[in-house]
C-alpha positions as a printed NumPy array, in Angstrom:
array([[116.346,  85.199,  80.795],
       [113.896,  87.803,  82.011],
       [115.947,  90.78 ,  83.708],
       [114.236,  92.717,  86.454],
       [115.587,  96.026,  88.178],
       [115.795,  95.651,  91.852],
       [112.217,  97.219,  92.551],
       [110.254,  94.69 ,  89.84 ],
       [112.12 ,  91.754,  91.572],
       [110.749,  92.718,  94.778],
       [106.99 ,  93.157,  93.256],
       [107.75 ,  90.503,  91.304],
       [108.231,  88.188,  94.642],
       [105.503,  89.795,  96.924],
       [102.454,  90.057,  94.526],
       [100.475,  87.756,  97.154],
       [101.407,  89.884, 100.127],
       [ 99.758,  92.871, 101.402],
       [102.342,  95.636, 100.236],
       [102.936,  98.888, 102.332],
       [105.085, 101.466, 100.917],
       [106.579, 104.008, 103.502],
       [107.793, 107.062, 101.195],
       [108.748, 110.851, 101.722],
       [111.739, 113.063, 101.297],
       [112.821, 112.212, 104.706],
       [112.231, 109.783, 107.762],
       [111.374, 106.677, 105.522],
       [113.714, 104.223, 107.262],
       [112.724, 105.608, 110.85 ],
       [109.221, 104.963, 109.973],
       [109.801, 101.411, 108.549],
       [112.333, 100.591, 111.465],
       [109.381, 101.508, 114.036],
       [107.148,  99.479, 112.244],
       [109.575,  96.383, 112.196],
       [110.06 ,  96.823, 115.798],
       [106.4  ,  96.826, 116.63 ],
       [105.771,  93.48 , 114.35 ],
       [108.84 ,  91.592, 115.75 ],
       [107.751,  92.575, 119.298],
       [104.121,  91.069, 118.603],
       [105.575,  88.246, 116.885],
       [104.004,  88.886, 113.196],
       [105.616,  87.429, 110.078],
       [106.543,  90.115, 107.57 ],
       [108.94 ,  90.849, 104.627],
       [110.724,  93.905, 104.344],
       [112.904,  95.856, 101.939],
       [114.816,  98.786, 103.756],
       [117.484, 101.382, 102.462],
       [120.   , 101.034, 105.599],
       [120.4  ,  98.82 , 108.307],
       [118.208,  98.728, 111.404],
       [119.372,  97.193, 114.285],
       [117.88 ,  94.083, 115.543],
       [117.85 ,  92.869, 111.816],
       [120.565,  91.183, 109.912],
       [119.709,  92.135, 106.464],
       [118.112,  95.072, 104.682],
       [115.759,  92.638, 102.958],
       [113.773,  89.947, 103.939],
       [111.815,  87.812, 101.095],
       [110.135,  85.05 , 102.449],
       [107.333,  82.181, 101.173],
       [105.159,  82.805, 104.35 ],
       [104.568,  86.136, 105.35 ],
       [101.756,  87.943, 103.93 ],
       [102.921,  91.46 , 104.346],
       [105.948,  93.461, 103.446],
       [107.18 ,  96.863, 104.35 ],
       [108.957,  98.666, 101.512],
       [110.864, 101.952, 101.969],
       [109.707, 103.611,  99.074],
       [112.605, 105.196,  97.444],
       [111.87 , 107.96 ,  94.943],
       [115.399, 107.516,  93.361],
       [115.878, 106.474,  89.613],
       [114.93 , 102.515,  89.209],
       [117.9  , 101.834,  87.083],
       [120.429, 103.301,  84.477],
       [117.714, 102.204,  82.129],
       [114.628, 103.298,  83.986],
       [114.499, 106.878,  85.228],
       [111.05 , 106.403,  86.831],
       [111.269, 106.371,  90.713],
       [111.849, 103.072,  92.46 ],
       [108.369, 103.201,  94.369],
       [106.304, 103.323,  91.103],
       [107.016,  99.645,  90.692],
       [105.77 ,  98.175,  94.318],
       [102.053,  98.697,  93.319],
       [101.137,  99.076,  97.09 ],
       [ 98.053,  98.464,  99.02 ],
       [ 99.012, 101.212, 101.648],
       [101.133, 104.402, 101.19 ],
       [102.544, 106.655, 103.753],
       [104.482, 109.839, 102.628],
       [106.251, 111.899, 105.428],
       [106.565, 115.171, 103.327],
       [108.039, 116.372, 100.256],
       [111.217, 118.43 , 100.107],
       [112.715, 118.542,  96.532],
       [115.952, 116.564,  96.079],
       [117.652, 114.504,  93.556],
       [118.099, 117.598,  91.353],
       [120.565, 115.573,  88.674],
       [116.932, 113.373,  87.835],
       [114.51 , 116.134,  88.75 ],
       [115.464, 119.279,  87.563],
       [112.805, 121.268,  89.601],
       [110.612, 121.049,  92.253],
       [107.245, 120.793,  90.311],
       [109.196, 117.715,  88.332],
       [110.07 , 115.846,  91.686],
       [106.383, 116.559,  93.305],
       [104.91 , 114.834,  90.298],
       [106.729, 111.793,  91.237],
       [104.722, 111.641,  94.523],
       [101.452, 112.485,  92.471],
       [102.137, 109.562,  90.423],
       [102.401, 107.21 ,  93.307],
       [ 99.383, 108.184,  95.233],
       [ 97.407, 107.65 ,  91.743],
       [ 98.424, 104.148,  91.954],
       [ 96.56 , 103.401,  95.255],
       [ 94.007, 101.136,  94.603],
       [ 90.124, 101.246,  95.501],
       [ 90.079, 100.692,  99.229],
       [ 93.717, 101.22 ,  99.659],
       [ 95.26 , 103.856, 102.393],
       [ 96.839, 107.023, 101.966],
       [ 98.827, 107.91 , 105.262],
       [100.12 , 111.583, 104.69 ],
       [101.782, 114.194, 106.749],
       [ 99.078, 116.938, 107.174],
       [101.709, 120.454, 108.035],
       [103.218, 119.627, 103.981],
       [101.549, 121.841, 102.124],
       [102.453, 120.63 ,  98.803],
       [101.348, 117.232, 100.178],
       [ 98.264, 118.176, 101.202],
       [ 97.313, 120.186,  98.537],
       [ 97.278, 117.468,  95.703],
       [ 96.043, 114.713,  98.258],
       [ 92.843, 116.913,  98.824],
       [ 92.378, 117.714,  95.254],
       [ 90.121, 114.723,  94.8  ],
       [ 92.367, 112.572,  92.178],
       [ 92.174, 109.822,  95.214],
       [ 88.886, 109.777,  96.422],
       [ 88.708, 106.206,  95.853],
       [ 91.328, 105.854,  98.884],
       [ 91.101, 105.991, 102.371],
       [ 92.755, 109.303, 103.4  ],
       [ 94.497, 109.522, 106.88 ],
       [ 96.213, 112.26 , 107.664],
       [ 98.513, 112.7  , 110.597],
       [100.695, 115.467, 112.67 ],
       [103.249, 115.371, 115.26 ],
       [102.458, 112.89 , 118.429],
       [100.921, 114.696, 121.011],
       [104.008, 114.876, 123.74 ],
       [105.657, 117.01 , 126.192],
       [109.272, 117.258, 127.477],
       [110.189, 116.845, 131.393],
       [113.538, 116.609, 133.019],
       [115.333, 116.331, 129.181],
       [112.815, 113.313, 128.909],
       [110.17 , 112.889, 125.971],
       [106.683, 111.56 , 126.898],
       [103.994, 110.587, 124.719],
       [100.549, 111.62 , 125.72 ],
       [ 98.218, 108.813, 124.818],
       [ 94.999, 107.58 , 125.635],
       [ 96.573, 104.96 , 128.233],
       [ 98.301, 107.681, 129.71 ],
       [101.976, 109.052, 129.758],
       [104.413, 106.762, 127.873],
       [108.351, 107.969, 128.326],
       [110.21 , 107.055, 125.084],
       [113.937, 107.109, 124.167],
       [113.587, 108.924, 120.691],
       [113.21 , 113.015, 120.913],
       [112.728, 115.998, 118.851],
       [109.503, 116.893, 116.329],
       [110.38 , 115.298, 113.42 ],
       [110.866, 111.881, 115.404],
       [107.378, 112.41 , 117.004],
       [105.765, 112.931, 113.614],
       [107.798, 109.455, 112.528],
       [106.331, 107.871, 115.531],
       [102.841, 108.822, 114.733],
       [102.93 , 108.296, 111.031],
       [103.957, 104.727, 111.961],
       [100.943, 104.315, 114.588],
       [ 98.516, 105.202, 112.035],
       [ 99.91 , 102.597, 109.457],
       [100.201, 100.1  , 112.277],
       [ 96.401, 100.622, 112.659],
       [ 95.774,  99.714, 108.983],
       [ 97.749,  96.508, 108.998],
       [ 95.799,  95.09 , 112.081],
       [ 98.383,  96.401, 115.106],
       [ 96.015,  98.163, 117.783],
       [ 96.804, 101.331, 119.248],
       [ 97.565,  99.517, 122.768],
       [100.111,  97.127, 121.037],
       [101.763,  99.894, 119.316],
       [102.613, 101.666, 122.613]])
């Protein structure tokens, strides 16, 4: 019997799907969850792979025959005890979003340069006409994206969503007007904008997203 690691198995069962990988040291689950709620709200069929349970979904993994899209939380931790490559290298994404890079998993990546190199490898896998959505305020991420290695991909920077705070409530500033949201904090405004940009790449309009 052929034996697959977890990420290899996910790829084997999603080769005919559009694969969207959400990566980064922080915010992966939040961004992926926001996308899932938007797609579910609009009745879009999709599969997903999460690192944690999300309210409104019974499982952390869904693989089906009918969905032509899969959202994958791209973990940079080792694939298995026999394969120390990051999990996210196995998914062979069409669209990749990176929320930022902060050195982590020192037991596998002994220094920051080695850790950053894993994300460079990830983005290098982006196919022609694929998309890279990246947090523009992260200097390390911005520097290697802008070096031109990924010129065959669509490079889409994002920052925190424009917003204001009034009476303790967070209000988005959008083309359609002001929209009150239940989440708060600059980090979540970054996550929300990342989800919005990815949504546009997979056929959800800005109005539908809001």
